[in-house]
ROSEGU-539841 format. One record per residue: z negated, x, y of N, C-alpha, C in turn. Coordinates in pm, whole numbers, plus 32768, in hexadecimal, padded with zeros to 4 digits. Last residue first. Layout:
REM ROSEGU-539841
ZXYZXYZXY
...
This chain:
REM ROSEGU-539841
8A6F7E3881868A7C7E3380F38AA07DA680C6
8A467E3182968AAB7E8F82648ABC7E8A81CD
8A197D4983A389F47D76831D8A667DC882E2
8A297DA085038A5B7D5C848B8A287D9C8409
89087D8A85D8897C7DD685AB89A77D9C8524
88387CEA85FF88827D10867888FD7D648656
87737C8F855087FE7C5E854488507C7885C3
86877D0F855786967CA285B887247C6685B4
86B37DCF849786427D738484864D7CFB84E2
87847E5B850F87A27E07849A872F7DA48482
86EE7EDD85D287567E7F85FC87807E248589
86587F84852C86157F188578867B7EB185A8
8729802B84D486DD7FDA847486987F6684BC
8776809E85CB87D78050857C878D7FF48519
868E8124861086B980B58665871F805E861B
869281EA854F86288185854B864F810C859F
876C827285B8877B82308536870C81CA8520
870382D386A68775827886AB8786822D8628
863E838186488616830A8694868782A48696
869D83CB84F5868F83F08581865F837385CA
8693842A839D867683CE8409867484138491
8746843B8267870A847D82DB8701841E8352
86EA838681598756839181BA871883C7823A
85F5838980D3866C83C0809186E683D080EC
84CE8403817985328399816B85B483D08131
840D84C081AF843984B0812684A7844A8112
83DC84B182C38412852D828A844C851781FE
835D83C5830083E983D58328842A844882DD
825683E482D082A683AA8263833B83AC8283
81D9843A83B88202849E83548258846682E4
824F83B084EB82078399846D823783FB8403
82EE83D085C38274842185BE822B84148539
83B6831685AD83DB83A18598836183FC858D
8332822F85FF834C82428570837282D38551
833A824A871682BB825786D082D18272863B
8449821B8749840C829C876F838C82B38721
8458811486F084A8817B86AD8472820786CC
83B7809087A783918090871983DD80FC86CC
844980B5889683C380EE8886839D80F987F3
853880278854853C80B6887984B380F68866
84D67F20881A851D7F7187B6851C800687D9
84627E6588B9840E7ED7889284597F3B883A
85067D8E88D984FC7DE9894B84AB7E67892B
84DD7CF08803854C7D4F87F9854A7DB2886D
83827CC687B383F27CB1880F845E7D1A87FB
82CC7C2786B983037CA786E8837E7C89873F
82657B48863E82387B6786C582687BEB86FB
82D07AF58556824C7B34854C82187B6185D5
83C97AA5859F83687A3B858282DB7A718570
843B7BA585B384317B50862983C77AE48614
84377BF484A883E37C3B850983D17BE88587
84307AC183E384727B34842184117B7C847E
83647A6382C983907A53835483D07AD2838A
83CB7A198184838F7A8281D883BF7A6E8268
8408796480B483F07934813D83A5799A8193
845C79B87FC283CB79B87FD783A4798E8065
857079B47FDA8531795B7F79849B794C7F92
85937A86809585B379FC80BA856E7998805D
85477B5D7FFA84FE7B43807785187AB580A6
860E7B4B7F3285807B3A7F1285317B157F8E
86FA7B847FBF86E87B007F8286557AE57F62
86CE7C90800986E27C2B807186C97B9E8038
86C37CFC7F04864C7CFE7F5A86587C987FCA
87C97CD77EB0875C7C977E6586DF7C927EBB
88507D7F7F60885F7CEE7F7087F57CA17F23
88007E777EF487E17E547F8087E77DBD7F92
886B7E707DF687D97E787E0587AF7E527E91
897A7E6F7E3289407DF87DF488A87DF87DFF
89A27F727E8989A97F067EEB896B7E867EB4
898F7FF07D8E893280137DFA892E7FA47E62
8A687F7F7D0B89E17F657CDA89797F827D45
8B397FEA7DA28B287F587D9A8A9B7F347D6D
8B1680FD7D728B0A80C67DFA8AF480307DF8
8B45810A7C5D8AC381327C948AAF80F87D1F
8BF27FDB7BFC8BEE806A7C1D8B61808A7C52
8BAA7EEE7AF68BA87F187B828BB77FAF7B8E
8B7D7E857A028C077E877A318C127EAE7AC4
8A687E9B79E38AC17EDB79818B527EE379AF
89957E377A6E89EC7E957AB68A597ED27A5C
88E07D297A94893E7D5F7A3289A37DB67A7B
879A7D4B7B1688287D327B33887D7D717AC6
868E7D817B0C86C57D247AA987577D017AC1
86227E437BA386197DBC7BD9864E7D527B77
86737F207B1685E47EFC7B1285CF7E6E7B46
877F7F237B68875D7F077ADC86CB7EDC7ACF
87597F6B7C7487997EEB7C53877A7EC37BC3
86F6806C7C57869D80037C8886D77F797C67
87E080EF7C14877880E07BAC871380767BD4
885B80E97D0D889B80A37C9D8837808C7C2C
87AD818F7D9587B281027DBC87FA80AE7D52
87EB827D7D11876582447D04876381B07D2E
88F5829F7D6188D382947CD3884982567CBF
88EF82B77E7E892C82427E3D890382307DAA
884083237F5E8832833E7ECE886982C77E81
889882E6805C885083648048883C83887FB6
88FD81E98056895E82578055891B82DF8040
8819814B8070885981577FED88BC81CB7FE7
879F812D8171877B819D811A87D481B180A0
87F1804581F8880680C7823687FC813881CF
879F7F878140882B7F87816B884F800D81AC
868E7FBA813C86DE7FD980C587737FDE80E6
86537F5D824086387FE9821B868A801181A1
86A07E4A823386E47EA8828D86CD7F3B826A
85DF7DF9816586707DEA815786BB7E4A81B1
84DE7E3C81D485127E7E815C85A87E6F814A
84687DBE82AD84B97E3682C785067E67824C
83CC7CF2824F843A7CCF82AA84997D4382C0
83127D8981BD836E7D30817783E67D0C81CF
82807E0A828782D17E598229833C7E0181E9
82057D2382F482597D79834782B77DCD82EE
816E7CCD822181D57C74825782397CC282AB
80BC7DA4820081187D7F8195818B7D2981C6
802F7DA882FF807E7E1A82CD80E77DEE8266
803C7CC083FE80107CD68374806B7D3F8335
80137D43854D80607CFE84E580217D18845C
7FAC7D8086627F5D7D5B85EB7FAB7D078587
805E7E9986DD80537E0786D980067DE1865B
802A7FAB86B680467F78873D80307EE18745
800D7FE885B27FAE8025860E7FB97FEE869B
80E57F6E853B80627F3285297FF67F6F8580
81B18027857881B27FA385B781287F6285B0
816680F684CD8166810D855D8167808985A8
817D807283D580FE80AD83FE80F980C58494
8289802283D0821F7FBC83CD81997FF583FA
8319811683D9832D80AF843E82B7804E8443
82BD819782F482B181D9837682BC817383E8
830A80DA8238827B80F082508262813E82D1
841F80EA824D83DD8068825C83488079827B
845B8200821E847081C182A08421814082B2
83658261812983DF8278817483E3822581F2
82658307808A82C38299807A834182B880CB
81CC840A7FBF81DD83BF803B823D834D801F
80FC847C7ED1816084AF7F2F8165845A7FAE
803B84087E35803F849A7E3B80A684D07E9E
804482EA7E467FC983347E547FD683C87E6B
8122825B7E0E8109827A7E9B809A82E27EAA
810782357D028180827C7D32816E82A97DC2
801981A57CFF801C822B7CC4809682797CF4
807680BA7D748012810A7DBA800B81987D83
8118805D7CAA815780867D2880F780DC7D7A
804C801F7BF680AF80867BD380F680B97C50
7FC87F517C887F817FCB7C607FE3803C7C41
80937E927CA380557ECD7D1A800F7F507CF9
80C67E567B9581307E8B7BEB80F67ED27C65
7FD37DEA7B447FFF7E697B0A806D7EA97B5F
7FD97D027BDF7F6B7D617BF17F907DEA7BB8
80B97C867B7480BF7CB67BFE804E7D197C1C
80587C487A7380CD7C9E7A8480D77CD77B10
7F857B9D7AB57F697C1B7A6F7FDD7C7D7A83
80147ACB7B277FB17B137B777F917B9C7B38
80A77A787A4A80ED7AAD7ABF808E7AFD7B17
7FD57A2579A7802F7A8D797780787ACD79ED
7F6079597A427F1779D67A2B7F707A4779F7
7FB5788B7B2B7FFB78C87ABA7FBE79537AA1
7F53781D7C0E7EFA78197B9A7F3978597B1E
801E781D7CCA7FB1787E7CD97F5378847C63
815D77FE7CB180E977C77C6A8079782D7C6C
821178827D59822277F37D4081A777B27D03
81B9798B7D5781C879457DD681CB78AE7DC2
81CC79CB7C4B814779CF7C8B814979847D0F
82E479B17C2D8288795C7BE181FE79577C23
83437A7B7CD1836479F07CF18308798F7CA7
82D77B617C4E82B27B3E7CD782D17AAE7CFA
83207BB67B4782B07B597B5B829B7B257BE9
83FF7C617B4383F27BF97ADD838D7B8D7B04
83D27D107C14844B7CBE7C1684407C497BB5
82E07D877BBA82E37D347C33835C7CDA7C37
83317E107ACE82C77DAA7ACB82D37D4D7B42
83F77EBA7B3C84187E5B7AD183B07DEB7AC8
83667F507BF983D57EFA7C2383F67E917BBB
82B47FD77B4E82807F7C7BB582ED7F1C7BE3
836980747AC28320800C7A7A82E47FA87ADB
83BD811B7B96841D80C47B5183D780547B05
82CA819C7BD0830D814A7C35837180EA7BF5
828D822D7AED823581BE7B11827781637B79
836F82E07AF08350828B7A7C82FA82147AA4
836483647BE683D983137BC483B682AF7B54
827A83F07BC3827A83847C2582F4832A7C10
82D284A27AFD826584467ADD825D83D47B43
83A685307B7D83BF84DF7B068350847A7AEA
838184FC7CE4836C854B7C6B838C84F37BF1
840C85077E3183E384BF7DB883D9851E7D42
8454855F7F2A83F385AF7EDF83C085687E63
850184A97FA18534852E7F7E84D5857D7F24
84E883597F1784C983C17F7984F1844C7F46
850B82997E54858382CF7E96856683407EF8
840D82577DFC8474827B7D9A84EA82C27DDB
838E820D7EE5835F82857EA083C482B57E37
841B81267F28841D81997F8383EF82187F3E
83EB80807E48847380A37E70847481207EC6
82CF806D7E45831980A17DD283A380D17DFA
82967FFF7F42825C80807F1882AF80BF7EAA
83277F0F7F2A834F7F747F8E83157FFC7F6C
82957E867E69831F7EAD7E4D834D7F1C7EAC
81AD7E607F0481A87EAF7E8782347EDF7E60
821A7DBC7FCB81E27E3F7FEF81D97E997F74
82547CDB7F3A82C57D2A7F6B82957DB47F98
81487C8B7F0981A27CAA7E9A82197CFD7EC6
80E37C54800480AB7CC47FB981067CED7F46
81857B79804F81857BF480A0814D7C6B8053
81567ABC7F7A81DB7AEC7F9E81D67B727FE5
80427A927F7F80837ABE7F03810A7AFC7F22
802B7A2B807F7FEF7AAD8062802C7AE77FE3
80B37935805980E0799480C180AA7A2080A5
802278B27F8780AB78E27F7480D8794A7FDA
7ECB79357F7A7F2F78D07F9C7FBD79097F8F
7DFA79A27E787E5C79CC7EDC7EBD795C7EFC
7D5C795A7DA77D3D791B7E277DA079427E94
7DA379F87CD27DD979707CD67DBB79287D59
7D307AEF7CBC7DA87AE57D0E7DD87A557D21
7C687AFC7C097C407B057C957CB77AF47CF3
7CEF7B037B1B7CA97A877B3E7C807A867BD1
7D487C077AF67DA37BA67B357D627B217B57
7C937D197B3C7C837C9A7AF57CDB7C327B38
7C517E5F7B337CBF7E047B557CB47D887AFD
7B8A7F4B7BBA7B837EDA7B5A7BEC7E767B86
7B8D80A77BDA7BC080277C077BB47FC27B96
7AD181C37C3D7AEA815A7BDA7B2D80E57C1F
7AD2826F7D0F7AAA82A47C8D7AD282437C1C
7BDA827A7E007B6E82327DBA7B4E82777D37
7C1E83A47EC07C44833C7E617BC982F97E24
7BE0847B7F587BC483F77F927BE083867F2E
7C2E85637EDC7B9F85527EF57B7B84C87F2B
7D4885697ED27CFC85407E5B7C6885257E74
7D9784E2801A7DA085497FB47D4A851D7F3E
7D5E848181757D57847880E37D6E84F78097
7DCF83A882737D738411824C7D6A840D81B5
7EC58342835E7E98835182D47E2D83BC82CC
7EC6825D84767ED082E1843A7E9C82DF83AA
7F5B819D85717F1D819C84EC7F32822484AC
7F1C817186C97F5F81C086617F1281B585DE
7EBC815F87D37F1180F787997F6581348729
7E00820F88267E8A824088247EEE81D387FE
7D228166880C7D3D81A9888C7DCE81D88894
7D1A811687027D3D80B387687D5E80F387EF
7D8B818C85EA7D4C81C586627D76816B86D6
7D64810584AD7DA080F585317D4A8137859D
7DAC8194836B7D4C816783CF7D8F81638459
7DDB81A1821D7E278190829A7DCB814D82FF
7D91828C81297D5E821A81767DAD821881F8
7E0383007FE87E0E82F680797DBF827F80AD
7E4483087EE07DEF83737F157DF483767FAE
7E3781D07E277E7782367E7B7E10829B7EAE
7DBF81087D967DD881877D517E1681F27DAA
7D9780377E447D32804B7DDC7D4480D17D95
7E75801C7EDC7E0C80737F107D9E808C7EAA
7F467F7A7EA67F2B7FE27E437EBD80407E70
7F9B7EA67F467F917F2C7F807F837F9A7F18
7FBC7DC07E7A80197DF47EDD80077E857F00
7F217CC67E217F787D1F7DD37FE17D577E31
7DC37C8F7E687E517C7B7E847EA07CDE7E2E
7CD37CE47E257CE67C537E197D747C2C7E43
7C567E097D857CBD7DC77DD57CC27D317DBA
7B527EC07D997B6E7E437D517BD67DF77DA2
7ADE800B7D6D7B367FAE7DB47B557F367D5B
79C780D07D937A0C80747D387A5E80137D8A
795F82167DD279A0819F7E0879E581517D99
786682FE7E0A78A982AE7DA178DC82297DD9
78BB83A37F46785C836B7EE478A683157E7D
79CC84997F4D798384277F85792083F37F1D
79B985F87F3B79DA857B7EF6798A850A7F36
7A0986C4805679A9868E7FF679DD860D7FB7
7ACE870A81097A8E877580BC7A368741804C
7C0586BB81A07B8A868C81607B5286FC8108
7C70878C82B27C84874F822E7BFE871B81F9
7C86874784127C3C877F83A17C66873D831D
7DBA877F84CF7D43873184A97D03876F842D
7EA0880F84EF7E338829854B7DB487DC852E
7F798710847F7F67879E84A07EF787AE8507
7EDA860883C87F368639842E7F1686CA844C
7E318525835A7E8F857B83137EFC85A88375
7CF5852983F87D7D84F483F47DD8855883AD
7BF18565841D7C2D858A839D7CB585488389
7B87850185007B91859384F97BDD85C1847D
7B7183F584C87BE08420851D7BF484B7851A
7A8383D7844E7AF983DC83F67B73840C8445
799F84AF850579E7843284EF7A598445848D
7894858A849078F1855184F1793084CF84C3
7886861D834A7857861783D378C185D3842B
788E8560821678C285C58272788285B482FC
783D848A81837836850E8142786A8580819A
786383A5821477E283B681D077D084428198
796883B38265790083CB82C9787783DF828A
79E08378816C79FC83F781B0798D84168214
79828275813C795D82E380E27974836B811F
7A0C81F08201797A81F582087946826781B1
7B0A820C81907AEC8252820D7A5682598227
7AEE816A80AE7B0F81F8809E7AE88246811C
7ABD8073812A7A5880AF80D47A71814480C0
7BB2804A81AE7B36805581FB7ACA809A81AA
7C5D803380D27C6E80A4812E7BF180B98184
7BFA7F4480667BF37FBF80177C03803B806F
7C2A7E8C81347BA17EA281027B967F2680B8
7D427EA5814F7CEA7EC181C17C5B7EDC8195
7DB27E5980587DB67EE480837D577F0580F4
7CC77D567FF17D497D967FF87D407E24802A
7B987D4F7F2D7BF87D147F897C807D577F80
7A7E7E137F277ABA7D9B7EEF7B1B7D617F55
79E57F407ED17A417EFE7F2E7A847E897EE8
78BB7FE47EC7790D7F867E7C79627F3C7EE2
781781217EBE786780BF7F0678B080647EA4
76D381C87EBD775581A47E86779781377ED7
75DA81E17F22760D82527ED4769282317E8F
7537819E805E758881777FEA75B681F47FA0
748081908136747681F780CE74BD81CC804D
749C80F48210746780B38198745781138122
750F81AF82BF7490817082E0744D81348265
760581E9823F759E8251824E751482148268
768580ED824D7679813481CD7606819A81D4
768680BE8361763680688309761E80AB8283
7737818983AC76B0818683E476538131838D
781D813A832C77DC81B682FE774E81C08335
7859804D83BC783C804A832D77F480C682FC
788780B184BD781E804D84A777F680488414
79618158848978E4819284BD7870813184A8
7A20809A844079F680FF83E0796F813A8409
7A3D801885347A0B7FCE84C079D7802E8456
7AAD80E285D47A2880AD85F779EB80608582
7BAC810785617B48817185577ABB813B8571
7C227FD084C87C19803585307BA8809A8517
7CFE7F4B83D27C757F7183F77C6E7FE4845B
7DC27E6D83B97DDD7EEC83FE7D5A7F2A842D
7CD67D5D83BC7D5B7D94839C7D737E1283EE
7B787DB2838C7BE47D7783DB7C6A7DAA83A5
7A3B7D7682F57ABD7DBB82F37B267D6A833F
79357D2C82DE79717D26836479FD7D628368
78627D2E821F78D47CD1821479197CBD829B
779C7DDA817377E67DF881ED78677DA681E7
76657DC680CD76E37D8580EF771C7DB68174
75DF7E737FC975DA7E69805A76627E378088
753F7E417E9875BA7E2D7EE3759D7E217F79
74C17EF87D8374A87EB67E02752A7EB17E53
74DE7EBF7C35751A7F0C7CA275077EBD7D23
74957E467B47742C7E787BA274627ED97C0B
75587DC97AC5753F7E537A9A74DB7E987AF8
75637CE17B51753A7CD97AC5751C7D627A8B
75D27D367C4175437D1B7C3C750F7D107BAD
76DF7D487BF676977DBF7C2376007DAA7C15
771E7C3F7BB877267CA67B4F76DE7D257B76
76F47BC27CB476AA7B977C3D76A97C057BD3
77B37C3E7D5477247C4F7D7376D07C2D7CF8
78987BDC7CCD78827C6C7CDF77EE7C877CF6
788E7AC87CE1787D7B067C5C78667B9C7C62
78AA7ABB7E0678327A8C7DC078237AC87D35
79917AF97E8879387B697E6878BD7B3D7E18
7A077A037EB67A497A5E7E5779EC7AD17E2E
79B0794C7F6F7962795B7EF4799D79BB7E8F
7A20793480637A6278EB7FF77A1878F87F72
798E79E780F879747958810B79B5790280A0
7A047ADB809C79767ABE808879597A288091
7B0C7AC580F17AEF7AD680627A5E7AAF8045
7ADA7AB282087B217A4981BF7B047A4D812A
7A567BA282527A127B21825C7A557AB2820C
7A847CAC815C7AA37C6981DA7A657BDE81DC
79B17DBD80E57A117D5180D47A2D7D11815B
78E87E94803579437E8D80A779AC7E21808C
77A77ED47FE578167E7D7FBE786D7E648038
77027FED7F9277337FA7800777AF7F597FDC
760D7FF67E9176997FFA7EB976B07FB17F3C
753380AA7DE1753680577E5975C280637E97
7565813A7D0074F280DE7CFB74EC80827D74
765781DF7C40763B81937CB975C481367CA3
76C2826E7B717645829D7BAB761C82547C29
7792820B7AE977B3826B7B54773682A07B99
7721814E7A4B774881CC7A0B776A82377A72
7715807C7B00769980C17ADC76B681477A9B
781980257AF777E880637B73776780B17B57
781B7FBC79F27876802A7A15784880717A94
77617EEE79FC77487F5F79A077A07FD679C3
77DE7E477AC077597E807AD277407EFA7A7C
78E37DFE7A4F78D27E4C7ACA784A7E927AD2
792C7D5D798678FD7DE3795F78D77E3879D8
79977C7E79F779177C6F79B078DC7CF57984
7A917CBE7A4F7A257CC47AB1799B7CB97A6E
7B427C8479867B107D0F79907A997D1A79F0
7BC27B9679617B317B9779507AF47C21795B
7CD97C3378EE7CA87BB1791A7C127BAA78FA
7CDD7D8F79507CE47D2478ED7CB27CA27929
7C877EED797C7CC47E6E79A27CC37E0C792E
7C54801F7A1A7C247FC479B27C4D7F3679DA
7C8C81647A617CC980E07A727CA0808779FD
7BF582607B197BF8821D7A967C28818E7AAC
7C9783407BF27C5C82BC7BE27C67828B7B52
7D2584237C207C9384327C1D7C4C83B07BF9
7E3784977BC17E0284107BB77D6A841B7BAE
7F31855F7C637EAB854F7C2B7E8884BB7C23
802D863E7C8B801385B17C6A7F8B85AA7C27
80F687107D52807286F37D1A8069865F7CFB
81E5881A7D8481BE878F7D76813187837D3C
827188F07E4D81FD88F17DF381C488637DEE
83D388FE7E4C835888CB7E8A82E888CB7E23
84B489387DC1845989A87DDC83D9897B7E24
853A88467DB3850A88817D3784A888F37D4E
857C88187EC2852887B97E7984EB87FB7DFE
862788ED7EF685AB88E17F43854988857EFA
86F488AB7E4486AA89287E30862489217E7A
874A87BA7EB8871987BC7E2D86C588387E14
87A188137FB1873087B67FA986F587B67F1D
887A88B37F61880888F17FA5878D88987F9F
892187ED7EF388EC88577E9E887388987EDE
88C586A17F6E8914871B7F6D88D487837F14
88BE855D7EF6886A85D27F1088C086507F06
C-alpha cells in the first residue's frame, strides 16, 4: 500500500454496524417461536426453497412458530441466483396475506430473497429501483422484522447488509442494501446443517473463506472487519475438511457456522474483491452456483492479489495454520496461495470449465467484472486485461507463478 493509498484509506469515513441480534447453539431452533414473537410478529412469510422444504428441514421451524401462535404463510419457490420476478411474487404474497414479519430458512438465496421481499414490502416500486448504484434510490425504511435461519455455512447473508438479486433482462446480478435491509435476528443451529451434502459443504465453506480473505485484504478494511475476518479464517481452516468428510460432526458444523457468520460480518459493512466481482457478474450470465464459482476462482485470485498486500497474505497463512516462523513475508504470502489451491483440490471443487463456463467467454466476463463495484476495493489494481489474466489462470491457459 503506497503512502497516498494509506492516507486515502485513513481519511475515508468508515462505518460498521451490526443491526442483527445473533443467537446460536446446538438446539437453538427450539427458541425460535418465542424470539420471533418478541419482534412483534403474528403472521410470518416463511421464505425457503423447494429442496429444503421437501427435505423436511423447515418442519421444526414451522412447529416452533405455531407453538407460539404465529401464523405461517409458506413461500417455498426460492431459486438459485434469485431474480427480480421471484422477489415480486414473494412481496405480492406478503402484502396479500397481510403478513407482519419474515422468516428465511436456507442458504444465501433464501435469505437474500427474504431481504428483497422486505424492501418491496416497505418501499414503492421494485427492488430494482433500489440497486446500490449511482442514480438509484437509497433505502428509506427498515424492512419488516426478519429472522434468518441458515442451513448452510457460506454466504453469511444471515448477518450481511446486502441482498444479491439477478436482473434477468440485463443478465446482471446487483446488490441492494445497507443497515435497513439487515435481518433483525439470526438463529444459528448447527443441527440444521447436517443435511448438507459434501459438495454443498465444500462450496459454501470456501465461499465463507473467500469473504474473509477478500474483506481482510481489501483497500477499505477496518480493524473490526480484520478481527472478525481473521477469526473466520481460523475457524474455517480448522473445520472445513472435517465438515466435508463427516457431515454429522456437530463440532465441525458449529465451527463452520461461526466462520460463515463472522465472515459475513466482515463483508457486511464494506465490500469484497475480484473473486466476488467475477462470480457475481458471471452468475448473472450463466446459472452457476455462486459458492462453487467463487471456490474455483480463489486460487487464481489470491495468486494475482498477494503482491497488493504481502504482509496481510502472510498473516492469512498463519490463520490457515501454516508455520511461517522460518519464512520471509513473501514466502508466507505465497504459502497462503498454495494452501488455497490444495484446499480446492482436497474438496473436489469442479473447475470453471466443469461448471459449464467456456474459455471463449473470457473477454466478455472480464469486461463485465470491471463493472462490479467490488472491483474498486481489490488490493491489487484491476483492469480488463488483468481480469483476463486471472480468468486465464482459472482455465490453466497461463503458467502458475507461485
